[in-house]
C-alpha positions as CSV (number, residue, x, y, z in Angstrom):
1,X,120.9,140.5,140.6
2,X,121.0,141.3,136.9
3,X,118.0,139.0,136.2
4,X,115.9,140.8,138.9
5,X,116.6,144.1,137.2
6,X,115.6,142.7,133.8
7,X,112.3,141.4,135.2
8,X,111.6,144.7,136.8
9,X,111.7,146.3,133.4
10,X,109.5,143.6,132.0
11,X,107.0,144.2,134.8
12,X,107.1,148.0,134.2
13,X,106.6,147.4,130.4
14,X,103.7,145.1,131.2
15,X,102.1,147.7,133.4
16,X,102.4,150.4,130.8
17,X,101.0,148.0,128.1
18,X,98.1,147.4,130.5
19,X,97.5,151.1,131.0
20,X,97.6,151.9,127.3
21,X,95.2,149.0,126.6
22,X,92.9,150.3,129.3
23,X,92.9,153.8,127.8
24,X,92.2,152.5,124.3
25,X,89.4,150.2,125.4
26,X,87.8,152.9,127.7
27,X,88.0,155.5,125.0
28,X,86.3,153.1,122.5
29,X,83.6,152.3,125.1
30,X,82.9,155.9,125.9
31,X,82.6,156.9,122.2
32,X,80.5,153.9,121.4
33,X,78.0,155.0,124.1
34,X,78.1,158.7,123.2
35,X,75.0,160.4,121.9
36,X,76.4,161.8,118.7
37,X,74.5,164.6,117.1
38,X,72.5,164.2,113.9
39,X,75.6,164.4,111.7
40,X,77.1,161.5,113.5
41,X,80.0,163.4,114.9
42,X,81.2,165.8,117.6
43,X,83.4,168.5,116.4
44,X,86.2,169.1,118.9
45,X,88.4,171.5,116.9
46,X,86.5,173.0,113.9
47,X,87.9,172.1,110.5
48,X,90.5,169.8,112.1
49,X,89.4,167.2,114.6
50,X,86.2,165.5,115.4
51,X,84.8,162.3,117.0
52,X,82.9,160.1,114.7
53,X,82.1,156.5,115.6
54,X,82.8,153.8,112.9
55,X,83.0,150.1,112.7
56,X,86.0,148.7,110.8
57,X,85.7,145.1,109.8
58,X,89.1,145.0,108.2
59,X,92.6,146.2,109.0
60,X,94.3,149.5,108.1
61,X,92.2,151.5,105.6
62,X,89.6,148.7,105.8
63,X,91.9,146.3,103.9
64,X,91.2,142.6,104.5
65,X,87.5,143.5,105.1
66,X,85.7,140.2,105.9
67,X,88.8,138.4,107.0
68,X,88.3,138.8,110.8
69,X,89.4,135.3,111.7
70,X,92.6,135.7,109.7
71,X,93.3,139.1,111.4
72,X,92.7,137.6,114.8
73,X,95.1,134.7,114.1
74,X,97.7,137.0,112.6
75,X,97.6,139.3,115.6
76,X,98.0,136.4,118.0
77,X,100.9,134.8,116.0
78,X,102.5,138.3,115.7
79,X,102.3,138.9,119.5
80,X,103.8,135.5,120.3
81,X,106.6,135.9,117.8
82,X,107.3,139.5,118.9
83,X,107.4,138.5,122.6
84,X,109.6,135.5,121.8
85,X,112.0,137.9,120.0
86,X,112.1,140.1,123.1
87,X,113.0,137.3,125.5
88,X,115.3,135.5,123.0
89,X,117.4,138.4,121.8
90,X,116.9,140.9,124.5
91,X,117.2,144.1,122.4
92,X,118.1,147.2,124.4
93,X,117.4,150.9,124.3
94,X,114.6,153.3,124.6
95,X,113.6,153.2,120.9
96,X,113.1,149.4,121.0
97,X,111.4,149.5,124.4
98,X,108.9,152.2,123.5
99,X,108.3,150.6,120.2
100,X,107.6,147.2,121.7
101,X,105.3,148.6,124.3
102,X,103.3,150.7,121.9
103,X,103.0,148.0,119.2
104,X,102.0,145.4,121.7
105,X,99.3,147.7,123.3
106,X,98.0,148.7,119.9
107,X,97.8,145.1,118.7
108,X,96.1,144.0,121.9
109,X,93.6,146.8,121.8
110,X,92.4,146.0,118.2
111,X,92.6,142.3,118.9
112,X,90.2,142.6,121.9
113,X,87.7,144.5,119.6
114,X,87.9,141.9,116.9
115,X,87.4,139.0,119.3
116,X,84.5,140.5,121.3
117,X,82.8,142.6,118.6
118,X,83.9,141.2,115.3
119,X,85.1,144.7,114.2
120,X,87.4,147.4,115.5
121,X,85.8,150.6,117.0
122,X,87.2,153.7,115.4
123,X,86.4,157.3,116.3
124,X,89.2,159.8,115.7
125,X,88.6,161.8,112.6
126,X,91.2,164.3,111.3
127,X,90.1,166.6,108.5
128,X,93.1,166.1,106.3
129,X,93.4,162.3,106.9
130,X,90.4,160.5,105.5
131,X,90.4,157.2,107.5
132,X,88.9,157.2,111.0
133,X,91.1,155.6,113.5
134,X,91.5,154.9,117.3
135,X,94.1,155.1,120.0
136,X,95.3,151.6,119.3
137,X,96.0,152.5,115.7
138,X,98.0,155.5,116.9
139,X,100.0,153.3,119.3
140,X,100.8,151.0,116.4
141,X,102.0,153.7,114.1
142,X,104.2,155.5,116.6
143,X,105.5,152.2,117.9
144,X,106.4,151.0,114.4
145,X,108.2,154.3,113.8
146,X,110.2,153.8,117.0
147,X,111.1,150.2,115.9
148,X,112.3,151.5,112.5
149,X,114.4,154.1,114.2
150,X,115.9,151.4,116.4
151,X,116.6,149.1,113.4
152,X,118.1,151.8,111.2
153,X,120.2,153.6,113.8
154,X,120.8,151.5,116.9
155,X,120.4,147.7,116.4
156,X,123.8,147.3,114.6
157,X,125.6,148.9,117.6
158,X,124.5,146.1,120.0
159,X,127.0,143.5,121.0
160,X,126.4,140.0,122.2
161,X,127.9,138.5,125.3
162,X,131.2,137.7,123.6
163,X,131.7,141.4,122.6
164,X,131.0,140.6,119.0
165,X,128.5,142.4,116.9
166,X,125.0,140.7,116.9
167,X,124.4,141.6,113.3
168,X,126.0,139.8,110.4
169,X,127.7,141.4,107.5
170,X,127.2,140.2,104.0
């Protein structure tokens, strides 16, 4: 019965990843097809938040611009390794679970863009933060923060099946 419970959580996580992916891709689609004004942006909150469509051919802050195939391969290898880690070591806790779901959804959202468009569609513009980004980027950042919290504060407390600590001491 324990395995059924585990698979239920994997299914719920998969559904949430799918929903986040849907919201990311739908928001990109809607913004891509918006009629932006002459300035190329729609101000949502003056002097703070606007929508401005941009194509990013690289990764974060346009790094690795022109290395699309590398970024696609890296994302696929990362997702496979990340999922292998999930099934192999079965980390527990809300911080890990939320981090895994957000990072996976964000990686998939930007991967879909790179595969089908050759670039990532960005549109969120915050006045005090120069780069334009998208929902997938937000998922990635928040997810990585959750994973760092898990690693820093909770991973060392997990025990393996023998009651011994999973982590090694040096």
